[in-house]
C-alpha positions as CSV (number, residue, x, y, z in Angstrom):
1,M,7.8,3.6,-6.9
2,Y,4.6,2.2,-5.3
3,G,6.3,0.1,-2.9
4,Q,8.0,2.9,-1.3
5,R,5.1,5.1,-1.3
6,I,3.0,2.2,0.3
7,K,5.8,1.8,3.0
8,E,6.0,5.5,3.7
9,L,2.2,6.1,3.9
10,R,1.9,3.1,6.3
11,I,4.6,4.4,8.6
12,E,3.2,7.8,8.5
13,K,-0.1,6.3,9.9
14,N,1.7,4.3,12.5
15,L,0.5,1.0,11.0
16,T,2.3,-2.2,11.2
17,Q,2.4,-4.5,8.2
18,K,0.2,-6.9,10.1
19,K,-2.4,-4.2,11.0
20,F,-2.3,-2.9,7.4
21,A,-2.7,-6.4,6.0
22,E,-5.8,-6.9,8.3
23,M,-7.3,-3.6,6.9
24,L,-6.7,-5.0,3.2
25,S,-7.8,-8.6,4.1
26,T,-4.4,-10.0,3.2
27,T,-1.3,-11.3,4.9
28,Q,1.7,-9.5,6.3
29,S,3.8,-11.4,4.0
30,T,1.9,-9.8,1.0
31,I,2.4,-6.3,2.3
32,G,6.0,-6.9,2.6
33,K,6.1,-8.1,-1.1
34,Y,4.2,-5.0,-2.1
35,E,6.7,-2.8,-0.3
36,R,9.7,-4.6,-2.0
37,E,7.7,-4.5,-5.2
38,E,8.1,-8.2,-5.5
39,L,4.3,-8.3,-6.1
40,Q,1.9,-5.8,-7.8
41,P,-1.2,-5.1,-6.0
42,S,-4.4,-5.7,-7.9
43,I,-6.8,-2.9,-8.9
44,E,-9.0,-3.7,-6.1
45,I,-6.2,-3.5,-3.6
46,I,-5.0,-0.3,-5.1
47,I,-8.4,1.2,-4.7
48,K,-8.4,-0.1,-1.0
49,I,-5.0,1.5,-0.4
50,C,-6.0,4.8,-1.9
51,N,-9.1,4.9,0.1
52,I,-7.2,4.2,3.5
53,F,-4.8,6.8,2.9
54,E,-7.0,9.2,1.1
55,I,-4.7,9.5,-1.9
56,S,-5.1,9.2,-5.7
57,S,-4.0,6.1,-7.6
58,D,-1.8,8.4,-9.7
59,Y,0.3,9.3,-6.5
60,L,0.4,5.7,-5.4
61,I,2.0,4.6,-8.8
62,G,4.2,7.6,-9.1
63,L,2.4,9.6,-12.0
64,Q,1.9,12.5,-9.6
65,N,3.8,13.8,-6.5
């Protein structure tokens, strides 16, 4: 669930994986792994993602629509 939401939010904001990775101080490869749910983001990364997209962590992990 979180992977699809990250991808949708990133696309809505017209961010490439590379640009989004720069915002999170990580790599494009890591963003791809988050989006495919091959890697779970740390709490610190979840907080950064929520702040960038102005969403709740409950929405990001699928507890809220």
